[in-house]
Structure formats: C-alpha cells, structure tokens
Residue, then its C-alpha position, 0 to 999 in steps of 0.5 A: x356169495x354167487x349162485x351158480x346155475x348148472x348147465x346140465x343135470x344128470x338123471x343119476x343126480x336127479x334121481x339121488x336127490x329125489x330119493x333123499x327127498x322122498x326118504x326124508x319126507x317119509x322120516x318126517x311123516x314117521x316122526x309126526x306119527x310118533x309125536x302124535x302118539x306121545x302127545x295124543x295117546x289112544x287118539x283113535x280110541x277117544x275119537x271113535x268112542x266120543x264123537x257121537x258125545x262131542x257132536x252132541x255137546x256141540x248141538x246143546x251149546x248152539x241150542x243154548x246160545x240161540x235159546x238165550x237170545x232175546x232176539x232171534x234175528x241175531x241167531x246167524x250172527x251168534x253162530x258166527x261169534x261161536x264160530x270165530x271164537x272156536x277158530x281163535x282158540x284153535x289158533x292159540x292151541x296150535x301156536x302154544x303147541x309150536x312153542x312148546x314143541x320148540x322150547x322143549x326140543x321135542x320135535x323136528x323143526x318140519x313138524x313145528x313149522x307145521x304147527x305154525x302153518x296150520x295156525x296160519x290157515x286157521x287165521x285165514x279161516x277166521x278172516x274169511x268167516x269175519x268178512x261173510x256179511x249176515x246183514x244189518x245185525x252183523x257187528x263183524x262187518x264194518x259198513x258205513x251203510x248199515 
C-alpha cells in the first residue's frame, strides 16, 4: 500500500480533524471517569477519610522493618527493598487491571492501553531505583569492586 502525502491541506480540513481529535479525547476522558466510578466507588470519600490512616500504617511498617534489623547499616537497603517490592505490586496491579478490562471488554482500548503504559512507567521507576547505589550493603547493585 502506497502512502500519499498531500501537497497542501486546507485550514477547514485541519479544523475538522482538530475538532474530531478533541471530541474523541473528551469522550475518552469521560469514559475513564465513568470507569473510575465503577471500579472505585466513593474514591474521594475513601481517600479523604483514610489518607492519614494509610500514612500512619506506612510509617509503622517502615519503623517495624527498621526495628527488625540486627544491623542498622542496612536501613537504607531495607527501604529500597520495600520500595521495589511495592513498585512490583503496582506493576502487577496495573497489568492485571488492563487484562481484566480487556478480557471483560469493559473499557475502550485507549483506557486499557493507558493501564499498560502506566505499568511500563512503573517498570522504569523500579529500574531507576534498583540502580541507585546505597553502598557496600546494597545487594541490588552488581559491582565487582564490592
């Protein structure tokens, strides 16, 4: 199939395509918001009422992890390991959500692709974190000089 490139494009044609693009994006945004409501009912109420509780639980978990160490020098590595584990769980959550939405034909493809894209972003974050060297105790870094 040959691709043809027009020698010119009228402003009317550009405006028409722009309106179609903007309306389709608005429709996708609307569908995303509707799906959020279906998948996560009362999200705003849950977030506002439990944010402090979640922050407290997080602090307790981190403190417990550090208190469990026999060698405090490993503290930063424990935080790194926890963060990587959390990111891996988020990656799986995003991939599973995308698969579920696709399997059940419950969302437009643009929404599903967004879940996959965010899983990719999380993979990048995991890789960046894994590459941050925390010194001699950091078992995530492969270094022949350690």
